[in-house]
N, C-alpha and C positions, 0 to 999 in steps of 0.2 A: 504494500500500500504506500502511495507517495506520502512523504513525510508531512508536508504542510496540511493536506486535508485530514490526515490522521490526527495531527496535533490540534487542528481547529475543531474536529469532532469531539476530541477528548476535552478540550476547553469548554465546549458547549455543555457536555455532560457534567463537568465539574460545576459550572455555573448552575445548572439545573438541580444538581444534588445539594449544593450549598444553599440554594433558594429554599429548599425543604427544611434544612436544619444544619447547624454547625457540625462539622465532621473533621476527623483526622484522616490523613492520607491512606492508611491501611483500610479504613472503612470505605473510603471512596473506591479503592481498588476492588474490594469485595463486592460493592454495590454494582459497579460497572460489569463485573463478571456475571453476577446474578441476573442483572437486567438483560444481558445479551445471551442468556442461556449458556454461559461459559464459552461463547464463540469469540469473545474479545476479552483478553486479559492483559491490560496494559502493564508493562514492567514498571517496578518502582523507579528505575533509572529514567523512565519517561515522565512519570507523574510528578515526582518530587521537584525536578527542575521546572516543570510547568507551574506548579504551585508557587515556587519562588518567583518566577516571572510574573505570574498573575498578581502576586503581592506587590512587586515593584511597580506594576502598572496601576496599582491602587484599586484593583477589582475585588480583592479579598484582603482580610486582615486576620491576625492572630486573635482568636476569641478567648482562648484559655490554654494553659500548658499544664498537662497532667504529668506529674513527676513520679518516678519510681514504679510505673505501671508496665513498662516495657524494658527490654534489654538495653536499649540505647539510653535509658534513663528518663526520657520524656516523650510525651505524645502531644503534638501541637494540634489544637482544634482551630479550624478556619471558619470564617463566615463571610458573607458578601458585604461589601461596603455599598454606599448609595450609588457609587459609580459602577459597581458590579451589578446592581439591580438594573441600572440603565442599560448596561451592555447586554444583560440577559434578555431584557424586553426587546431591545433593538435586534439582536441576533434571532430571537424567536420569530419576530415578524418577517425578517428577510429570509430566514431558513424555511419557514412555512411555505412561502410563495415559491421558492426555488425547489423545495422537495416535492410539492404538489405538481409543479410543472414537469419535473424530471420523472416522477413516478407515473404521471399520466401518459407521458411519451412512452416510457418503457412498458407499462402494463397494458394500456389500451392498444398501442401499436403492436406490441408483442402478441396480445390475444387475437387481434385482427389477423396478424400474419399466421399464427397457428391455425386459426379457424379456416382461413382461405387456402391453406396448404394441406388440408385434410386431417388436421389434428383437432377436430371439433370437440371430441370428448374431453381432451386435455384442456382446451381453451375454456370450456364450460366449467370444468372442475376448478381451474385456477380462478376464474371469474367469481364463482360461488365463494371461494376462500377469501378473495379480496372483499367481496360484498359483506361477508360475515365479519371480517376484521374491521371494516369501516363502521359497521353497526356497533361493534364492541367499543370502538373509539368514540362514537357518538354517545353511547350509553355512559362511558366513563367520564364524559364531560357534561352530562345532562344537568348537573348542578348550575351550569351557566344559563340554562333556559329560565331559571327562576329569578334571574337578575332583572 
């Protein structure tokens, strides 16, 4: 995977996770792994420099330091700063539009291609899976309808 998109995706995930609650690096690593079904396991050598960089950018800050709980002697908890919240909101808006456009192109175009090349059963099966996933996404965000 190219380095910049990988780092940008990890940065977005870190912003998203820290928007939920303050966390330490190890918990972030575990959450990313769990959220991706163990398909993506960023290395500590990738995450910790990213956290340092994000702190220097003013996106995150040290929230607390737990001492004596790990071999290294301390566990640093990070949280978003106001600049971090702004970055998270901005990236979420931009990424949402870009991802929807990209996935529409890949999924709809791919399904059309499968269907027209005699793979109708596969196209319909994938379409149903996409439709179910979009329904689950809508259901998980249903609380926004009450606003």
